[in-house]
C-alpha positions, -999 to 999 in steps of 0.1 A, spaced: -49 128 202 -41 96 183 -4 98 188 -4 66 205 -18 46 176 0 64 148 37 73 136 48 106 123 51 114 85 86 127 72 88 161 55 89 145 19 57 122 24 30 131 2 2 148 21 -36 152 18 -67 154 37 -81 176 66 -90 176 101 -123 157 99 -107 129 79 -79 125 103 -102 125 132 -125 97 113 -94 77 105 -80 78 140 -117 69 155 -119 40 133 -85 25 140 -91 33 179 -125 16 178 -112 -15 159 -82 -16 184 -56 -12 156 -24 10 156 3 19 131 40 11 137 73 15 121 89 46 105 84 60 69 116 69 51 118 106 39 115 100 3 91 116 -19 86 86 -44 80 50 -32 63 18 -42 48 3 -9 35 -31 -8 12 -44 17 7 -81 27 -10 -104 37 -40 -95 19 -64 -121 30 -95 -103 39 -116 -72 25 -111 -57 60 -76 -50 49 -91 -21 28 -111 -7 59 -79 -5 81 -57 7 54 -79 35 44 -86 45 80 -46 44 85 -44 65 54 -69 90 64 -54 92 101 -20 99 89 -31 123 62 -7 107 39 -16 108 0 -9 71 -9 -24 63 -44 -38 28 -51 -47 9 -84 -79 -11 -84 -96 -28 -113 -115 -8 -138 -147 -26 -134 -150 -10 -99 -154 21 -112 -186 19 -129 -213 44 -116 -211 63 -85 -186 42 -67 -160 56 -93 -163 91 -81 -158 79 -46 -129 58 -53 -111 85 -73 -117 110 -42 -98 84 -22 -68 83 -44 -75 52 -63 -72 51 -100 -84 24 -125 -64 -2 -142 -71 -25 -172 -58 -59 -158 -60 -73 -194 -31 -54 -203 -4 -56 -176 26 -46 -199 8 -16 -207 0 -7 -169 37 -10 -160 47 17 -186 18 39 -178 22 37 -138 63 42 -143 53 73 -163 30 87 -134 63 84 -113 85 104 -137 58 130 -140 49 134 -104 72 152 -79 59 132 -51 41 97 -55 35 71 -30 16 41 -46 3 11 -25 -3 -23 -41 -11 -56 -27 15 -79 -42 -6 -110 -40 -31 -96 -63 -60 -114 -45 -72 -122 -11 -65 -161 -17 -35 -177 -9 -11 -177 -38 20 -195 -46 38 -166 -66 31 -130 -61 23 -109 -93 53 -94 -104 37 -59 -116 51 -41 -86 86 -50 -90 84 -41 -127 68 -6 -120 93 2 -92 123 -10 -116 112 12 -147 104 42 -122 135 39 -106 119 38 -70 125 17 -37 100 -9 -24 87 0 11 70 -30 30 39 -26 50 19 -53 66 -12 -64 83 -5 -83 115 -43 -93 127 -32 -111 159 -19 -79 173 -41 -56 152 -10 -37 139 -5 -21 105 35 -22 102 59 2 82 91 -19 77 120 -26 54 129 -5 24 140 -28 -3 163 -14 -34 158 -35 -63 183 -53 -82 184 -68 -117 170 -106 -103 132 -106 -100 133 -139 -84 160 -129 -60 143 -98 -48 109 -116 -45 126 -143 -21 141 -115 -1 109 -98 2 86 -125 10 113 -138 35 107 -106 53 70 -110 54 73 -144 72 63 -134 107 31 -114 99 -3 -132 97 -33 -116 79 -70 -123 89 -70 -157 73 -35 -165 65 2 -155 66 21 -150 32 43 -180 27 
């Protein structure tokens, strides 16, 4: 059940969850009319970026896909969200807090997590906000470069209710050139309220 809306995980993918979580994720995707397409690379460590991020609904569909697939993708969120009981739930969902006031420290801290982990897939919204931005945040690029991991591009395409897993980018030495290549790849995909360009 659910094979028609999901893609398989490769052997090296970090896994988590249980049967109920996978059922719940598949049910949410199916009720919403969403599907996951594409192919994951068979790599134990990845930086996954997802765009366009234009709605809070992206988190709902993304979390449903994570549960349905049983994939252990970690996420970063602003530390302010971790106050009170919500913090416990966020940690259970594989989300860890970061202090956005110290971006230089975040890069080193997260790169160290990669080095200390046997398997780590980290998901990031490169826009850094749901609003349209002219420039993406460079943190994902800096983390991936320092950790020596490739960037896997995923997208939300609301017109077809699709979460897609797409291109794998090996990063070079030129931030601007890499950002231009990656953003050009995202040109066809349209979020709930806008595209990426």
